[in-house]
N, C-alpha and C positions, 0 to 999 in steps of 0.2 A: 378538338374531338379526340385526338389520339390520347391525350392525357387522361380523358374520362374512362376510356377503355382499360388503361392500366390501373386506375384506381379501384375499378370494380372487381379485379381478380382477387381471390383470397390469398392471404399470406401463406406461402408454401410450407412454412414451419408449423403453423397452427393446423394445417391439413395433415401433415405427416406425423406429427408428434402424438404418441399414444396417450391416452387418458391417464391421468395419475391414479395410483392405487387408492381405492377407498380405505378408510381407517375402520378399525373394528374395536368397538368397546363393548364390554359386557359385565354385568354384575350377576353373580350366582351365589345363592345360599347353599352352604355345603354342611353336611352332617359330621364335620371334623373340626378340631380345634384350629384357630388362626395359627398356632405354633406348628401343628402338623402339616397344614397346607403350605405354610412358609418353607418348612424343611423339604417338602416334596419339590417345589419350584426351585429351591436353592441348590438342589443336587444336579447340577449341570452335567456332571459325569454320566448320569443315568439316562439322559434324555434319548440317546439312540436306541435304548431298550424298548421305548414305548411311544415315541412320537413319530407320526406318520411323516414320510419324506425326509427324515433325518438319518442319513446313513452313518454318521460318526459324530461323537462329541468328545472333547478332551480339554480338561483344564490345563492350561500352559503355565499359569502363575497365579498365586494367592498373596495378597498383601493385607495384613491386619491394620485397621484404623481405629480411632477411638469410638466411632459410631457403629462399626461392624467389620466388613471385609470387602475387598475388591478383587475380583477374579477376572482374568483374561482367559477366554475360552475360544478354541478352534471348533467349528461346527461345519459339517458337510451336508448340504441339502441335495437330494437326489429326486428329481421329478421328471417323468417321461424320459426324454433323451438328454435332459440337462443334469449336470452334476457340478456344483459350485461350492467351493469352500469360502468361509468367511471367519473373521476374528471379531469378537464382541468383548466389551467390558461390562461385567455384571457387578453392580454395587448392591451389596447385602446389608440392609439396615434392620437387624432383628428387633431393636427397641421400638422401631416404628411400624413393624410388621410390613415392610416395604422392600420391593426389589426393582431396581432400575437397570434396564439393559441399553447399552450404547454401542453403536456400530463403530468399529475401528478400520476395518479393511476387507475388501472382497467385492462381490458382484452388485452391491447395492449403491444407489445414489444416496440413500439414507435409511436408517432404521430407528424407530423410537418405540420402545416397548416398556411398559410399567406394569407392576402387580402391586396391589394393596390388599391386605387381609385384615378385616375388621372382626374383632371377637363379638360374638352375640351372647354366647355362654361358654362354659368350659368345654362343651363338646360340638359347638356349631360356630361358624363364621360366615361372613359375606366375603367373597373374593371379587375384586375388581381387576379386570384385565383390559389393557389397551395396547393395540399395535398399529403402527403406521409405517409403511416402507414402500420403496420403489426400487426396482432393479434398474441397472444401467442398460442391460440388454433389452432392446425393444421386443425381440422374439420372446424372451422369457417373460417380460412384463405382459405381453399379449396373451400368452398361454395361461399364466397365473391369474390374470384379470378376469378371465371367464369363469374360473372355479374358486375365486377368492372367498366369497362368503361360505361355501361349502367346506373349503380348506380350513377356515377359521373354526367352523363348528366341529370338524373332525379333531382339531388340535385341542380345543377346549374339552371335547369328550375324552380324548386321550389322557389328559390330566385327571379328569374325574375317575376314569377306569384305574389309573395308577393309584389314586387314593384308595379305592376299593381294594385293590390288590395288597397294598401296604398296611392299611388300617382295618379292613373288614367292611363288608357291606352293612349299611346301616339304614 
């Protein structure tokens, strides 16, 4: 009898572990060329000028490769009472109209982010955006988890508004 009572108790790890972050994937047709949108997203130094919750962005190193360029960047995220810095590796592949972001160091368990720019015409493209991440901090994970979808919409909209500011409203 005693064994049955123990077996029916929930696993305390499963009860206290926060839910993992949902992923966000989006495709958006844009009235700008694939090259213009690629250049906008590749300009990591400018992110703090227009992205919500990003207090600072700085490229710490650049390395040319036969396919493109690899950038290591420091970014500072500031949300409510939280302020966290992290380092990411951004692989720029202009020939493929692709940008891959890889997490190196900071407050995340992991970060997986990809951009793909598909030319439709000389003045239009389809932008594919994917992000998946999880914070190490349960408190930060819980706070972000509540507003995740709205946060992703605001970030995508910030890139759209940046395109309008750089290339004109179309």
